[in-house]
N, C-alpha and C positions, 0 to 999 in steps of 0.2 A: 504494500500500500504506500504510494508515494504522494506526499502532500506538500504543496508549495505555500510560501507565506501569502502569496496572492490569493490562493484558493481559500484561505482562512479569513483574510481581512477584507478583500474587495467585495464579496457578497454582503458582508455586514455594513460596509460603507454605503453600498447601493440601497440597502433596505432602510437605513437611517435617513438617507437623503430623500428617498421616496416618501417616507412617512412624515417628514417635517422639514421644511425649508428653513435656512438660517442665514443671517447676515454675517456670521462669524466665519473666519477661515478655520480649517481643522487645527486642533492643537497638535503641535509637532512632537513626535516621539523624541525623547532626549532633552526636551526643554524642562524648565522649572516653573511650576505654578504656585503662586502665593495668594493667600487670602488677605485682601486689604479691607480694613474697616474704615469708613469715612472717605469723603471725596476731596478733603483738603480745604473746603470753603469755610468751615466753622469748627471751633474747638470741640473736641470730643467730650461727651458727658454721659449721664446715665440714661439719656433718651435713646429711642430706637434709631439706629444708624445703618445706612445702606452698606452692602457687602459687594466686593468686586474680586474677580479672579484675574490677577495679572500674570500673564505668561511671559517669561523671560528665556532668552537663550542661555546656555551655560556660562557665557561671558558677560551676562548682565544687560543685554540689549532687549528692550521691551518689544515683544512681538504683537501682543494684542491684549485687550481688556474685555472680559465678559462680565456684564453687570447682572447680579441676581435680582429677581423681581422685587419691586417696591410697591406694586399694586396688584390686585387680583386680576386674573385674565383666564376666563373659562374655569377649568378646574384647578389651575395653578394658583397658589396662595402667594402673597408677599412674604418675604423673609428678611429679618433684621436681627441685630444683637445690640447690646448696650455698648456704647463707644468706649467706655472706660473699664468694662469688665474683661480683664485680660485672660480669664479662663474660658471665654467664649470665642467662637469663630475659628475653630481648628478645622483642618482639612485632611481628607483621606482619599485613597484611591482603592477601588474594588480589587479583590485578589486576582481577578482575571485581567486587570489592567484596562478596563473599558470605561469606567465611570469615576469622575471626581465626586466627592460626597462632603456635605457640610450640614450643620443643623443650627436652628435658631428659633425665632418666635414668629407667629403670624401677626405681624405688625407693619405699619407704614411709618416712614421716617418722621421722627419727632414725637412718637407715642411715649407715654410715661406710665410707670407703675405696672408694666406688664410682667416683670420678673416675679413679682409677688402675687400675681393672679393665679387662679386655678387653671390647669391646662384645659378644662372644659370651657373656660371663658376665653382664654388666649391659647390657642393650640400651639404645640411645639412641632415645628416643621422640619422635614428632611428635604434637602436639595440634592438632586442627582443631575450631573452634567456629563453628557457624552462627549466624545472627542471631536464632534462636529460643532460643539458649543450649544447644543440644545439643552434647555434647562427644564427639569420636571420638579415641581414643588407641590404635587398633589397629595403627598403623604403628610397629613396634618393630624397629630395625635391629641386625643382628649384626656388621656390618662397617664401622662408622663411628666415628671418634674414640676408638679404643681407647687407654686411658691418657691421654686428653685430654678436652676439653670441647666439646660442641655448643653453639652460641651463638644462632643465628638461623635461621629457615626462611621461605621464601616460595613462592608458587605463582601461576600465572596463573589457574587455574580451580578450585583446591581438590582436584584429583584427581592431580596430579603435583607434585613438590616439588624445590626446590633448597635445600641446607643449607650453612651455613658454620660453621667451628669450627677447632680446632687439635688436632693429634696428630702423632706422628713418622711413622707409616706410612700412616695413612688419614685425614689431615687435609685442610685446604683446602676446596674447593667440591665437593659431591657431589650426584648426581641420583638421585631416587627416582621410579620410573615410575608407581606406582599406590598408592592408599590401601591400607593393609594389608600392603604389601610388607615383607619382612624383610631384603632386601639392597639395595644401592645401588651407584652407579658414581662413582669419582673422576673429575672432568672437567677440572681445570686441569692444564696442562702445566708442571710444576715449581713454583717459588715464586710466591706465598707459600703455604705450608701452614698458616700462622697467620693465619686470616681472622676478622674480627669480624662486622659486620652484613652482611646481604644484602637486596637489594630489586630490584624491577622498575619501570622507568619507560619509557613509550612502547615497550613490547615489547623492551627491552634489559635484560639482567641486569647488576647492579652488586654489588660488595662493597666493604668498607672493610678496611684493614689498617694496622698500625703496626709493620711488620716488614721488616727488610732495606732494600730499595730501594723499598718500597711504603708510602707514607704519605698516606692520604687515600682518596678515592673512585676506584674502578677499574672498568673494564668487564671482563666475562668473556665472551670469544669474541664472536660476532656474533649478536644477537638473544637467543633463549632456547635455548642449546645443550644437547643431550642426549647428546653423545658425548664421548669422552675427548680429551685433547690440546689443550684450549682455552687460548689465551693470556690472561693477565691483564695489563691495561695501565692504568697510572695515567693519570687524566685530565691532559692537558697543563696545566702550571701548578702542580699539586700536587707536593710534594717527592719526589724519587727518590734522595736521598742520606741516609745515616744520620747525623744530627747531633742534638744536645741540643735544638735549637730546632724540630725537626720536629713536624708535626701528630700528635696522638694521637686519631684519628677513630674514633668508634663509629657511631652512627646517622646517617642523612641523609634529607633531604626535597627532592625536585625540585619547585620551584614551577612551572617551565616548562622548556623545553629549554635556556634560557640562564641559569638561576638555580638554585643548589643551596645548601641550608643544611646544614652539617655540625656534628655534636655532637662537641666536643673535651673530653676529661675532665681536662686539665691544670689544676691548682689553684694553682700558684705565682704569685708576683708577676711584673710585667712583666720581660722581654719575652714571657713565656709568654702564649699567646693562647687559653686554655681558655674554653669557653662555647659559644655558637651562632655559628658563623662563616657569613657570607654570601659566597658566591663567584658571580661572573658570567662568562659566556663571550662573547667577541667574534667567535667563528667560528674562532679560531686557538688561543687559550689561555684558561685559567681564571685569574681574578685575585681574591684575597681583598679584599673591600671594607671590611668592618668586623666586629666581634665583639660579641655581647651577653654581657657577664658576668652570670651568673645570680644573683650575690649579691655584696655588698660584702665578705663574709667569704671569704678565699681558699679555705678548705676546701670551700666550696659554690659556688664561681664556675664550676667546670667543668660539663659536661653529658655525659650518656650516651644518653638517649633523646630523639628529636625527631620531631614530626609537624606537619602544617600543612594549611591549607585556603585557597584563593585565590578571592575573590569580587570582581568588578569590578576586577581587577588588584591588589588589596590582600591581602597575605599575613598570616594570623594563625597563630602558632606555639604549640605546647604542648611542654614539655620536662621531663625529670626531671634533677635536679642531682646533685651528688656529695657532698651533706651526709651525715652519719652516719645521720640520720633524713631520708631524701630527700624533697624537696618536688616538687610538680607546679606549674610556673610557666607563664604565658602572656605572649606578646608580640605586639602588632600592629606590623608593620614599617613605620614611617613614616620611617625613617632611623636613623643610628647612635645617636641619643639616645633611641630608643624605650624606653618604660617596661617594666620586667620586674615582673610582678605574681605574687605567690604565690597560686595558685588553691587548692591543697590543701596545708596544712602537713604536714610529715613526722610520723610517729607512731613512738614508741619501739619497738624490736625488730621493725621492718619495713624493707623496702627497696623503693622504686619503681624499676622497671627500664624495660621497654619501654612505649611509649605510641603510640596510633594514633587519629587522627580517623576516625570511622566514617561513610563517605560513602554516598550512595544508590548502589545497584547500577547498572551501566551499562545504558543502553537501546540501545546500538549492536547492530544485527543485520546480519550480512553477507548480501548478495544476490548471486546468481549471474547473470552476464551478460557475462563477459569473453571476449575472444579475443586472440590474440597473446601476447607474452612479458611485457608490463607487468602489474604488480600494484599493489594499493592497500592501505594500512593506515590505520586511523583510531583515535584514542584520545580518551577522555573519557567522561563518564557522562550528559551531556545536561542537567545541572542548570543552571537559569537563573543568569546571572552568572558562569559558568565558560567555559572554552575547549574547543573540539573541534579537535584537530590531525590533519591528513591528510597522508600522504606517498605519492607514486607511486614505484614501484621498477621498475628495469629498462626505463625508457622509452628509445626509440631516437632520436626526432627532437624533436618539440615537445610537452612535457607540458602538459596542461590539466586543471584540477580544476573540476568543475561541481557546482552546488547547485541543488536544486529542491524543490518541495512537491507537485507533481502527478505521480503515478506514470504511466508510459507503457507500458513493457514491449513495445516494438516491435522485432521482429527486423530488423536491418539487413542481415545476411549470416549464413551458417552459423556458429553458435556465438557470435554477437555481438548483444547485446540492448541497446537504448537504454532505460535504466531509468526516467528521469524527464525533466522538461521543460527542464532546463538553463537555469533562469531567471537564474542568475548564474554567471559563469565567471571563473577566475583562471588566467593563464598562469604555469606554474611547477610544479615537482615537489612543493612543500610549501606548505601554507597553514594558518593558524590562524583559525578562525571563533570570534569572541567572541560568546557568546550574551547578549542583553540581559537584564538583571535585572528582568524584568517578569512578575508572576504571571499576567497575562492570556494569556501565551504557553504556559502549561503545557498539555500535551496536543497541541501542534502537532508535526507530523512534518516532518522535513527529510531529503531524500535526497541522497546524495553518490556521484559516479562520476567516473572519470578517462578522459581521451582521450589517446592518443599520436598526434598529428596527423601525417599524411604517413608514418606508419610502415607498413612492409609486414607481411604475415602476417595481415591482417584483411580489412576491407571495401575494395573498389576503387571502388564506386559507391554513392551520389553523390559520396563523398569517399574519398580514400585515408587510412585510419586504423585503429587498433585501439581497443577499449574495455576497460577493466578491469571487474572485479566492482565492486559498490557496497556502500553501507551505508544502512540506514534508522536514523534517530535520532529519538527522541521527547523533547521538552523536558519536564522535570520540576522 
């Protein structure tokens, strides 16, 4: 089975273009999108303030601005946040790379008192923006963050959502099943109900908090939970006790399963450690390695938004700081002495909040062929110079991950299909495939499938084993 990038992306572009015309140009893959609060004409305050998505090239050249709605239009609601509420207005991108996501209130510019209103009176709104610039604000919730604030939202596919925020009765992490829904479900079991940012990495839901015994990056349940009663667990190594020296974490970026960058908004002098913290995992605990202070000025040394991109093992970060007129900065992580460069200087009467690198959509496509209880998950978008990570789940005996380029599709036994030629195999339940950064490989297809060798419940001849489903991946 050979799949090209064009076969994956072009039909989607055509469908989106046919369904809704837009004045915007497509958001360019590899650019940086920043959530700007305020238009610069008036000082920011506690009143409702318009929101804008500013798209920049990696060198800081403004490509375009997409304004989020400030008035109702059809089923679309207006969306705004408080101009001085620095915990609001964060930005995310869906796990499949197709949608930018933000949350706020169903308010028009200049409105007051909405953050203390019940959600049934002032709905909490989710904004979904596709890469053609089409904005959907039809998801307006009546039962989320009453007398509190929604802060961040994430999705795997742009059709279901997980939100984070704070409120007394309906705060914490909440799940929205469909675009356009008006109700949602609280899914965390107890504390913290004061959650900051939310994100997905390798199929796992994470949040950040700086409340009670939760200070830093935390998992929410197992995978992408949709039911109530989910435990929130601080990653081992992040603080679990309330002290003045604890992390004040907002946004975060996983470079890989063993490296996470956390934005900490503390701005005081040492020993406070505000800025972009680099944490690494040794298989048991997470350890803070070093912190990038975003400015020599204490008031701008902290960070709230952070995103990144990894090519050939080198991480480039983009972050928003805590200055009064917030800056967009960039860092290439070559060690603790890496330079912090202001990419976009702050503008008066505006605030830069969330920030996201805009990746190419994933070319991973699941293929059916498995038998037995073992399953497979693969993560990555197929971009040259990046990694594809594969995990086998529920294996019983000897897990094997196989890669190939030649599709076979041979049934070995009822329900069990050999999907490819297994040109290269790895014994183990997890493997990272680093794609060479070679433009000549663009368009090449790679197939992935797992084997649970000597496991019962599948084939008995010529070998005792079960096969998982597989994935097809096109390099782009």
